[in-house]
C-alpha positions as CSV (number, residue, x, y, z in Angstrom):
1,M,39.8,-36.4,14.5
2,Y,41.5,-33.0,14.1
3,V,40.8,-30.2,16.5
4,V,42.1,-26.9,15.2
5,K,42.4,-25.5,18.7
6,E,44.8,-28.3,19.7
7,V,47.0,-27.9,16.5
8,Y,47.1,-24.1,16.9
9,G,47.8,-24.4,20.6
10,S,50.7,-26.7,19.9
11,F,52.3,-24.1,17.7
12,I,51.7,-21.4,20.3
13,S,53.3,-23.4,23.1
14,E,56.5,-24.0,21.1
15,E,59.5,-21.9,21.6
16,T,59.4,-18.7,19.6
17,V,59.4,-19.7,16.0
18,E,60.0,-17.4,13.1
19,N,57.0,-16.8,10.9
20,E,58.7,-18.4,7.9
21,D,59.5,-21.6,9.9
22,F,56.0,-21.7,11.3
23,Y,54.4,-21.6,7.8
24,Q,56.9,-24.1,6.4
25,I,56.0,-26.5,9.2
26,L,52.3,-25.8,8.9
27,W,52.2,-26.6,5.1
28,K,54.1,-29.8,5.6
29,L,51.8,-31.2,8.3
30,N,49.8,-34.2,7.4
31,I,46.4,-32.7,8.1
32,P,43.5,-31.7,5.8
33,S,44.3,-28.6,3.7
34,K,41.2,-26.8,4.9
35,V,42.5,-27.1,8.5
36,K,45.9,-25.7,7.4
37,D,44.1,-22.8,5.6
38,F,42.0,-22.1,8.7
39,I,45.1,-22.0,11.0
40,W,46.9,-19.8,8.4
41,R,43.9,-17.4,8.4
42,V,43.8,-17.3,12.2
43,T,47.5,-16.5,12.5
44,L,47.1,-13.6,10.1
45,D,43.9,-12.5,11.8
46,R,41.8,-12.9,8.6
47,I,38.8,-14.7,10.1
48,Q,35.6,-12.8,9.3
49,T,34.6,-11.8,12.8
50,M,32.6,-8.7,13.6
51,D,35.8,-7.0,14.9
52,N,37.7,-7.6,11.6
53,L,34.7,-6.6,9.5
54,N,34.4,-3.4,11.4
55,K,38.2,-2.7,11.0
56,R,37.9,-3.2,7.2
57,H,34.8,-0.9,7.1
58,I,32.6,-3.7,5.8
59,I,30.1,-3.1,8.6
60,T,29.3,0.2,10.3
61,V,30.5,1.3,13.7
62,E,26.8,1.4,14.8
63,A,26.5,-2.4,14.3
64,N,26.6,-4.7,17.3
65,L,30.1,-6.1,17.4
66,N,29.5,-8.4,20.3
67,C,29.7,-12.2,20.1
68,V,26.5,-13.7,18.8
69,F,26.7,-16.5,21.5
70,N,27.0,-14.4,24.7
71,N,26.6,-10.8,23.5
72,E,29.1,-9.7,26.2
73,F,32.4,-9.5,24.4
74,V,33.5,-8.2,21.0
75,E,33.5,-11.0,18.5
76,S,37.2,-11.5,17.6
77,S,39.2,-14.5,16.5
78,N,40.8,-14.9,19.9
79,H,37.4,-14.6,21.7
80,L,35.7,-17.2,19.4
81,L,38.5,-19.7,19.4
82,F,39.8,-19.5,23.0
83,E,37.6,-17.4,25.3
84,C,34.0,-17.9,24.4
85,K,32.2,-20.3,26.8
86,Y,29.4,-21.1,24.3
87,K,31.3,-23.2,21.7
């Protein structure tokens, strides 16, 4: 069973790796392509979170940007994947 958080964490814990090297390693991994795609989107901060939708003016500033699970913190990729207690 693949856990995206563990794969992503293994890249983060490595010594500093150039982006090109990171993506070359990522695309060569023997994991499902949808997991690779998800990791790629996370590293580029392209997950459709409330924070990103607001930055791209897809939703208005007046919208509630807080996490739907705990309504305390702004919903961002980092919050949803690593900080949110209600996973």
